[in-house]
C-alpha positions in Angstrom: -51.6 32.4 -61.2 -51.6 34.8 -58.1 -51.7 33.6 -54.5 -53.1 36.8 -53.6 -56.0 36.8 -51.1 -58.9 38.9 -50.5 -61.5 38.5 -47.6 -64.8 40.4 -47.8 -66.9 41.5 -44.8 -70.2 42.8 -45.5 -73.2 43.5 -43.6 -76.2 40.9 -43.8 -78.5 41.8 -46.8 -75.9 42.9 -49.3 -75.3 39.2 -50.4 -76.1 40.2 -54.1 -73.4 42.7 -54.1 -70.8 40.6 -52.6 -71.3 38.0 -55.1 -70.6 40.4 -58.0 -67.7 41.9 -56.3 -66.3 38.5 -55.3 -66.7 37.0 -58.9 -64.5 40.1 -60.2 -61.7 39.4 -57.8 -61.7 35.5 -58.6 -61.3 36.6 -62.4 -58.5 39.0 -61.3 -56.7 35.8 -59.8 -57.7 36.4 -55.8 -58.5 33.5 -53.5 -61.7 35.0 -51.8 -63.2 34.5 -48.8 -66.6 36.0 -47.4 -68.0 36.6 -43.9 -71.3 38.4 -43.0 -72.1 40.0 -39.8 -74.6 42.3 -38.2 -74.4 46.0 -39.6 -73.4 47.2 -36.0 -70.2 44.8 -36.1 -69.4 45.6 -39.5 -69.4 49.5 -38.8 -67.5 48.9 -35.3 -64.7 47.1 -37.2 -64.4 49.5 -39.8 -64.0 52.4 -37.4 -61.3 50.0 -35.6 -63.3 50.0 -32.6 -63.2 46.1 -32.2 -60.6 43.2 -33.1 -62.4 40.9 -35.6 -59.1 38.4 -35.9 
């Protein structure tokens, strides 16, 4: 059993996709957490223009 962790941050409205990806990661042994945010926040985080700690 792995102790690897994965956190999925996604834009609201994409929950169905996240469930598929999360399930796949769990099957691969990851401890998975998820968080949703408005699309603008997700895009800003991807660009590194905000700190999402």
